[in-house]
C-alpha positions in Angstrom: 13.4 -24.4 -46.1 16.3 -25.2 -48.4 17.9 -21.8 -47.8 17.8 -22.3 -44.0 19.4 -25.7 -44.4 22.2 -24.2 -46.5 22.6 -21.5 -43.9 22.9 -24.0 -41.1 25.4 -26.1 -43.0 27.5 -23.1 -43.8 27.4 -22.0 -40.2 28.7 -25.4 -39.1 31.5 -25.4 -41.6 32.7 -22.0 -40.5 32.5 -23.1 -36.9 34.7 -26.1 -37.6 37.2 -23.9 -39.5 37.3 -21.5 -36.6 37.8 -24.3 -34.2 40.7 -25.9 -36.1 42.5 -22.6 -36.4 42.4 -21.7 -32.7 45.3 -22.4 -30.4 45.3 -25.0 -27.7 45.5 -22.4 -25.0 42.3 -20.7 -26.1 40.6 -24.1 -26.2 41.7 -24.8 -22.7 40.4 -21.5 -21.5 37.1 -22.1 -23.1 36.9 -25.5 -21.4 37.6 -23.9 -18.0 35.0 -21.3 -18.5 32.4 -23.8 -19.6 33.3 -26.0 -16.5 32.8 -23.0 -14.3 29.5 -22.1 -15.8 28.3 -25.7 -15.4 29.3 -25.8 -11.7 27.4 -22.5 -11.1 24.3 -23.9 -12.8 24.5 -27.1 -10.8 24.5 -25.1 -7.6 21.5 -23.1 -8.6 19.3 -26.2 -9.3 17.8 -27.4 -6.0 17.6 -31.1 -5.3 14.1 -32.4 -5.4 12.5 -32.8 -2.0 9.8 -35.6 -2.0 6.7 -34.9 -0.1 5.3 -37.1 2.7 2.9 -38.7 0.2 5.8 -39.5 -2.2 7.8 -41.1 0.6 4.7 -43.1 1.6 4.2 -44.3 -1.9 7.8 -45.4 -2.3 7.7 -47.2 1.0 4.5 -49.0 0.0 6.0 -49.9 -3.4 9.1 -51.3 -1.7 6.9 -53.9 0.0 6.2 -55.5 -3.4 9.8 -56.1 -4.1 10.7 -59.8 -4.2 12.4 -60.9 -1.1 13.7 -64.4 -0.5 11.5 -66.3 1.9 14.4 -67.6 4.0 15.2 -64.2 5.4 13.2 -62.0 7.8 9.6 -62.9 8.4 8.3 -59.4 9.4 4.7 -58.4 9.3 3.6 -55.8 6.7 3.0 -53.1 9.3 6.4 -53.5 10.8 8.1 -53.4 7.4 6.2 -50.3 6.3 7.2 -48.4 9.5 10.9 -49.5 8.9 10.7 -48.3 5.3 9.0 -45.0 6.3 11.7 -44.3 8.8 14.4 -45.1 6.3 13.0 -42.9 3.6 12.4 -40.0 6.0 16.0 -40.2 7.3 17.3 -40.4 3.7 15.4 -37.3 2.3 15.6 -35.0 5.3 18.6 -32.7 5.6 
């Protein structure tokens, strides 16, 4: 355990020494490469698509959000259909 800790500390120290001795141009190139890798990975991850049940649950839970009483006096069925249409438009492509 102690040997592993010493190894990791030595590894960090050598990484810092290597980082400080590198030129600014090589650091800039590394940043550009990492930026490109990150953008490629972001494109590969698909955005989550909620199912119909998920949309219904979020619409139902939005009915419990506190709304001032002086505003619209809609019935619950009317509000749930409005919420469902809003969420279905928002999550469909």
